[in-house]
C-alpha positions in Angstrom: 0.3 0.2 0.0 1.3 3.7 -0.6 0.8 5.8 1.9 0.1 9.7 2.0 0.7 10.1 5.4 4.5 9.6 7.4 4.3 6.0 8.6 6.7 5.9 12.0 7.1 2.5 13.7 4.3 1.4 16.1 6.7 1.6 19.4 6.6 5.8 18.7 3.2 5.8 18.9 2.2 2.8 21.7 4.5 1.8 24.2 4.4 -2.1 26.4 1.5 -1.8 29.2 1.0 -4.2 32.6 -1.1 -4.1 35.1 -1.0 -7.3 36.3 -2.6 -9.1 38.6 -2.5 -12.5 40.8 -5.9 -15.2 40.1 -7.3 -15.9 43.2 -9.6 -18.6 43.8 -13.1 -18.0 44.1 -12.3 -15.0 42.4 -13.7 -14.4 38.3 -12.0 -12.8 36.0 -13.9 -11.3 33.2 -11.7 -12.6 29.7 -11.0 -10.3 26.7 -10.1 -12.3 23.2 -9.2 -11.4 19.8 -10.8 -11.7 16.5 -9.3 -12.8 13.2 -8.8 -10.0 10.2 -9.8 -7.2 12.3 -13.0 -8.3 13.4 -11.7 -6.8 16.7 -12.4 -7.7 20.5 -14.9 -9.7 22.6 -15.6 -10.9 25.6 -15.2 -14.7 26.1 -17.0 -16.6 29.1 -15.6 -15.0 32.9 -13.1 -17.9 34.8 -12.4 -18.7 37.8 -8.5 -17.0 39.8 -8.3 -21.1 40.7 -9.2 -22.7 37.0 -6.7 -20.9 35.4 -2.8 -22.1 35.2 -1.0 -18.1 34.7 0.5 -17.2 37.2 -0.7 -13.7 36.1 -3.0 -11.9 33.8 -2.8 -8.7 33.3 -6.0 -6.3 32.9 -6.9 -4.1 30.2 -8.8 -0.2 29.7 -10.0 0.7 27.4 -7.9 2.3 24.8 -5.4 -0.3 24.7 -4.1 -2.7 22.1 -4.2 -5.7 22.8 -1.7 -8.8 20.6 -2.6 -12.4 19.8 1.0 -13.2 19.6 0.1 -16.2 17.8 -2.7 -14.8 15.2 -1.4 -11.6 15.3 -0.2 -12.8 11.1 -4.0 -13.4 10.3 -5.0 -10.4 12.1 -6.1 -10.9 15.8 -5.0 -7.5 16.7 -7.7 -5.3 18.1 -8.5 -1.8 20.3 -9.9 -2.4 23.4 -13.4 -1.0 22.8 -14.9 0.7 26.4 -17.2 -2.6 27.5 -14.6 -4.3 27.5 -12.6 -2.4 30.0 -11.5 -3.8 32.6 -11.3 -7.7 31.4 -8.1 -10.1 31.0 -6.3 -11.5 29.5 -2.9 -13.5 29.5 0.9 -14.1 28.8 -0.2 -14.2 24.9 -1.2 -11.1 24.5 0.8 -8.3 25.3 -1.0 -5.1 25.8 0.5 -1.6 24.6 -0.8 2.3 25.1 -1.3 4.9 22.9 0.8 8.1 23.3 -2.2 10.5 24.2 -0.7 12.9 21.5 0.3 11.1 18.6 -2.2 8.3 18.3 -6.0 8.2 18.5 -6.9 5.0 19.4 -9.9 4.8 16.9 -7.3 5.6 14.3 -5.6 2.6 15.3 -8.7 0.9 15.0 -9.2 1.6 11.8 -5.0 0.2 10.8 -6.1 -3.3 12.4 -8.7 -3.7 10.1 -6.4 -2.5 6.7 -4.9 -6.0 5.0 -1.8 -4.5 4.9 -1.7 -4.3 8.0 -2.1 -7.9 8.3 0.8 -8.5 5.7 3.2 -6.8 7.9 2.2 -8.5 10.9 2.6 -11.8 8.9 6.5 -10.5 8.4 7.1 -9.8 11.3 5.5 -13.2 12.7 7.9 -14.9 10.2 11.2 -13.7 12.1 13.6 -16.5 11.9 11.9 -18.9 15.1 9.9 -20.6 12.5 7.3 -20.2 15.0 5.0 -18.1 13.3 4.3 -15.3 17.0 5.0 -12.1 17.1 7.6 -10.5 19.8 6.4 -7.2 21.7 9.5 -6.5 20.0 9.1 -7.1 16.7 5.2 -5.5 17.1 6.7 -2.1 17.9 8.9 -2.4 14.5 6.2 -2.3 12.1 5.6 1.6 9.9 2.0 2.8 9.7 0.5 6.5 9.0 0.4 9.1 11.4 -0.9 12.2 10.7 -1.2 14.6 13.1 -3.0 13.8 15.9 -6.1 16.3 14.4 -5.6 14.4 10.9 -6.5 11.0 12.4 -9.5 12.8 14.4 -10.8 14.0 11.6 -10.1 10.8 9.3 -11.7 8.8 11.6 -14.9 11.1 11.9 -15.2 10.0 8.4 -15.0 6.6 8.3 -17.2 6.0 10.9 -19.8 7.9 9.2 -19.8 5.9 6.1 -19.2 3.2 8.0 -22.6 4.1 9.4 -24.4 4.5 6.2 -22.5 1.1 4.9 -24.4 -0.9 8.1 -27.7 0.9 7.2 -27.2 -0.6 3.8 -26.4 -4.1 4.7 -29.3 -3.8 6.7 -32.0 -3.0 3.8 -30.3 -5.5 1.8 -30.6 -8.5 3.9 -34.0 -7.6 5.0 -35.3 -7.3 1.5 -34.3 -10.1 0.6 -36.4 -12.2 3.7 -38.8 -10.2 2.1 -38.0 -12.0 -1.3 -38.6 -15.1 0.2 -42.3 -13.7 2.1 -43.3 -12.4 -1.0 -42.7 -15.7 -2.4 -44.4 -17.8 0.2 -47.5 -15.6 0.0 -48.1 -15.6 -3.9 -48.1 -19.4 -3.9 -50.4 -19.0 -1.5 -53.0 -17.2 -3.1 -52.8 -19.6 -6.3 -54.3 -22.3 -3.4 -56.1 -20.4 -1.4 -58.7 -19.9 -5.1 -59.2 -23.1 -5.7 -60.1 -23.8 -2.3 -63.9 -24.7 -2.8 -61.7 -27.6 -5.0 -62.1 -31.1 -3.0 -58.8 -32.3 -2.0 -56.8 -35.6 -3.3 -53.8 -36.8 -1.4 -50.2 -36.9 -3.2 -50.4 -41.1 -3.0 -53.4 -41.0 -5.2 -52.1 -38.3 -7.3 -48.1 -40.1 -7.4 -47.5 -43.3 -9.2 -44.8 -43.8 -5.7 -43.2 -42.5 -2.5 -40.6 -43.8 -1.7 -37.1 -42.7 0.1 -33.3 -42.8 -0.8 -31.0 -44.7 1.8 -27.4 -45.3 2.3 -25.5 -47.5 0.8 -22.5 -47.9 2.7 -25.2 -50.0 4.9 -25.2 -52.8 2.0 -21.7 -53.2 2.1 -22.1 -50.9 -1.1 -18.9 -47.9 -0.5 -19.5 -44.7 -2.4 -17.9 -44.3 -6.0 -15.5 -41.7 -7.2 -17.9 -40.8 -10.3 -20.8 -42.1 -11.7 -24.4 -41.4 -10.0 -24.2 -38.0 -8.2 -26.0 -38.9 -4.4 -28.4 -36.6 -2.9 -28.1 -35.2 0.4 -31.0 -33.4 2.2 -28.6 -30.3 1.5 -29.1 -30.5 -2.4 -32.3 -30.4 -2.2 -32.9 -26.3 -1.9 -36.3 -24.7 -1.6 -37.7 -24.7 -5.1 -34.1 -25.5 -6.1 -32.0 -28.4 -6.9 -28.7 -28.8 -6.8 -27.5 -32.4 -7.1 -24.4 -30.6 -9.4 -23.0 -29.2 -5.7 -22.9 -33.1 -3.9 -19.4 -34.8 -3.3 -21.1 -38.2 -3.4 -21.6 -40.7 -6.2 -22.2 -44.0 -6.7 -21.0 -46.5 -8.9 -23.9 -48.1 -11.5 -23.8 -51.5 -10.1 -24.5 -49.4 -6.4 -27.2 -47.4 -8.5 -28.8 -50.2 -9.8 -28.8 -52.4 -6.4 -30.8 -49.3 -4.9 -33.8 -49.4 -7.8 -36.6 -48.2 -5.9 -35.2 -44.6 -5.3 -33.3 -43.6 -8.8 -34.4 -40.6 -10.5 -36.3 -39.8 -13.7 -37.0 -35.9 -15.2 -40.6 -34.7 -13.1 -39.4 -36.5 -10.5 -40.7 -34.4 -7.1 -38.1 -34.4 -4.5 -39.3 -33.9 -0.5 -36.7 -33.6 2.3 -38.0 -35.8 5.7 -35.6 -35.6 7.6 -33.0 -32.1 9.7 -34.8 -29.0 8.0 -38.0 -31.0 6.5 -40.6 -29.7 3.8 -37.7 -28.4 1.1 -38.2 -29.1 -2.7 -37.7 -29.1 -6.1 -38.3 -31.2 -9.1 -35.2 -32.9 -10.9 -34.8 -30.8 -14.3 -35.0 -32.2 -18.0 -30.9 -31.5 -17.8 -29.8 -34.0 -15.0 -28.8 -37.2 -14.7 -30.2 -40.1 -13.4 -30.0 -39.1 -9.5 -30.1 -41.4 -6.7 -30.3 -40.0 -2.0 -30.2 -40.9 0.8 -33.1 -41.2 3.8 -33.7 -37.8 4.3 -35.4 -37.5 0.6 -37.9 -38.9 -0.5 -39.2 -38.4 -4.5 -42.4 -38.8 -5.7 -43.1 -39.6 -9.3 -46.7 -38.0 -10.1 -49.6 -39.3 -12.2 -49.9 -37.9 -14.9 -52.6 -35.6 -13.9 -50.4 -33.9 -11.9 -48.1 -31.6 -12.9 -44.5 -31.7 -11.2 -43.6 -28.1 -11.3 -47.9 -27.9 -9.2 -47.3 -30.3 -6.6 -43.6 -29.5 -5.7 -45.3 -25.7 -5.7 -48.2 -27.0 -3.7 -45.8 -28.3 -0.9 -43.5 -25.9 -1.1 -46.9 -23.4 0.4 -48.2 -22.7 3.5 -50.7 -24.6 3.2 -48.6 -28.1 2.4 -46.0 -27.1 5.2 -48.8 -26.6 8.3 -49.9 -30.6 7.5 -45.8 -32.0 7.1 -45.2 -30.1 10.1 -48.0 -30.7 12.2 -46.5 -34.5 12.0 -43.1 -34.2 12.6 -41.5 -36.1 14.9 -38.4 -33.8 17.2 -36.0 -36.1 19.0 -32.1 -36.1 18.0 -33.6 -35.2 14.3 -36.5 -33.8 13.4 -38.2 -35.6 10.8 -41.6 -37.3 9.1 -42.7 -40.2 8.1 -43.3 -41.6 3.6 -46.9 -42.3 5.2 -46.9 -38.1 6.1 -45.9 -37.4 2.8 -48.4 -39.8 1.0 -51.8 -38.1 3.0 -50.6 -34.2 2.4 -53.9 -33.9 0.5 -54.1 -30.4 -1.8 -56.7 -29.1 -4.2 -56.2 -30.9 -7.7 -57.8 -28.4 -10.7 -56.2 -29.6 -14.6 -54.5 -30.1 -16.5 -54.1 -26.8 -18.0 -55.4 -24.5 -15.1 -52.1 -26.3 -12.7 -49.9 -25.1 -15.6 -51.4 -21.9 -15.9 -50.7 -21.4 -11.7 -47.3 -22.7 -12.6 -46.8 -20.1 -15.1 -47.9 -17.6 -13.1 -45.8 -18.4 -10.2 -42.4 -19.0 -12.0 -42.9 -15.6 -13.6 -42.7 -14.0 -10.2 -40.1 -16.4 -8.6 -37.9 -15.4 -12.0 -38.5 -11.6 -11.1 -37.6 -12.3 -7.1 -34.5 -14.7 -8.2 -33.6 -11.3 -10.5 -34.0 -9.2 -7.5 -31.6 -11.7 -5.9 -29.0 -11.4 -7.4 -28.8 -7.9 -7.7 -28.9 -8.0 -3.7 -25.6 -10.2 -4.2 -24.4 -8.2 -6.7 -25.4 -5.1 -4.3 -23.3 -7.2 -0.8 -20.1 -7.7 -2.6 -19.7 -4.3 -3.6 -20.5 -3.1 -0.4 -18.1 -5.7 1.1 -16.1 -3.7 -1.6 -15.9 -0.5 0.2 -14.6 -0.6 3.5 -11.3 -2.0 2.4 -11.8 0.7 0.1 -12.4 3.6 1.8 -9.6 2.7 4.8 -6.7 2.6 1.5 -8.7 6.3 0.5 -7.9 7.1 4.0 -4.5 5.6 4.4 -2.9 7.2 1.5 -4.7 10.7 3.0 -7.8 10.7 0.0 -10.5 11.4 2.4 
């Protein structure tokens, strides 16, 4: 990084400080930890003085700089915030106090968020010991930009103003992402509420079969390096089948052995263990697939459109029927009987397809919104590093 301010060693801006105490059994000591990659300090679980192996602990104060010897090379350096004043650290966390007329602790806080600073810590941590631990004296040699104190405070105020705006934009983006899911569910609910006068039929009555997979290792058939993709519940998304994401494959022989759960295009897959009720249709471009016992396969008869059935299972009406039958033990699960008994309205095929087209159009618009949100999310994530880069070049 090219900086626009004079750089000086940290040792000219901060001094080593210790406030040692001898741990006393029966006394509780708040502990401070330091996250990686400039994510700041946090409060760890308190410890009784009789439980620590350290003969001495050191109390930290708000505004102190705390360094994790082992992980400083990964950005584990932080400035102690006010609410963590009075916590304690061991000797593995050397502590430094800012020189009042040279360094504003908030300025150094933002330095700890910069990648170039992590890189410099990494260089000093390597040293010659090969242990990748940074020694306090080496930490103090790291050069950092040091404009006058008034300029530090001006720039910090601007950084914090921009950080607040980025935070607000991130909250709005996350909220709109959740709103997209709500809108999709609501559209399905409205579509099926319009069919409430139509008699209900069971999933079993409109399907060739409803079955589930198994784990091939149970029968001595190991996974293969290549072959038929073997699905887990993780690969069945909410309306999407991520079959390319599975790391497991079956040999042709094993796949034939598991013939009851082999798929074909148009099958509806539903998760029945763990996070139950996610549903997706096997697309026409998917190869033959197989699955474990957490996934069931529904093969609709000609009278039922696969996408219509999938949309209904994902609707509030479908989810409610699955949820009422959930068995909670070590893992939430539902039986195949529950899936077979799910009752749904069954209009004509043309009406089913009209509803599917309507819902797919809404989903396409929501997907476009999600893509835009992901793009803006990446842009928001890149904003702060860009702002800090400008700040330390003197351009903010």
